[in-house]
N, C-alpha and C positions, 0 to 999 in steps of 0.2 A: 055238947052241941058244937056244931061247926059255926065258925064265925061267918057272918055275911060279909061279902066284899064291900069295902067302904067305897062309896061313890066320891069321886074327887070333888073337892069344893070348888066353888066358882072362881076364886082367885087362882087356884092351881090350873083349872081349865083355861083361864085367860093366859096364864104363863105358857102353857103347852101350845096354845094357838099362836101366840106371838113368836114362840121359838120356831114353830113350823114355818111361819111367814118369813122370819129372818133367815132360816136355812134355805128356803126357796130363793130369796133375794140373793143370798150368798152364792148359790148354785148358778143363778142367772148371771151374776157379775163375773163369776169364774169362767163361764162359757164365753161371755163377751170379751173378757180379757184374753182368753185363748184365741178367739177370732182376730182380735186386734194384733196379737203377737204373730199369728200366722200371716195376716195381711202385711204386717210390717216386714217380715222376713221375705215375703214374695216381692214386695215393692223394692226392698233393698237389693235383692238379686237382680231384678229387672234394671235398676239403676246402675248396678255394677256392670252388667252386660252393655248397657248403653254407653257408659263411660269408657269401657274398653273399645267399643266400636268407634267412639269419637276420637279416642287417642290414636287408633289406627288410621283414621281418616286424616287427622292432624299431621301425623308422621308422613303419610303419603303426600299430602298437600305441601308440606315443607320440603320434601324431596323434589317435588315438581318445581317449586319456586327456585330451589337451588339449581336445578337442571336448566330452567329457563334463563336464570341469571348467567350461568356459565355460557350458554349458547349466545346470549345477547353480547356478552363480553367478547366472544370469538368473532361474532358478526361485526362488532365495532372495530376490532383489530383489522379485519379484512377490509372494511370500508376505508380505514386510514391508508391502506396501501393502494387503493384504486385511484384512478385519475379523476381530477375534479372536472366539472362541466367546462370551466374555462380552458383547462388543458386540452380537453377533447376538441373544443372549438378552434383552438390554435392549430392543432394537428389537422383538422378539417381544412382550414385555410391553406396550410402548406401543401396538403394533398391536391387541393384544387389549383394551386399555383403551378405545381410541378406537373400535374396531370399525367401520372405514370402510364396511363392507357396509350398515350401518344408515343411512348418510347418504342424503339425497335427491339425485336427479339433478335437473338443471334442468327436464327435461321432467316429472318427477313433481311438482315444486314448482308448475309452471304448471297442471298438471291439478288439483292440490289447490286452488289459488287460484281456478281457474275453477269448480270445483264449489261453492265457498262463496259 
């Protein structure tokens, strides 16, 4: 006679059910962990790109500041060689005293001499 298949006992059925539940939980946790890893890698790549962009902007700003500083230094050197307001006022007073417009030109002097 052929043996009839034995039906699992209740404790064995409980163990099988619990094992399936644990396997499902493990699978879900593995999927979540994989998603977290993928998201982490994506965010890390985005941050790396943003950092590179910020470094480039920082370098450009630094270059601009150095350029502005250099131009300001040259401007200040040029300002040192220009006349002050007081010097210009003194020159203005001398020009007003001499009034070079009143001087004769060579041609006017010749005409005056010729007419006399």
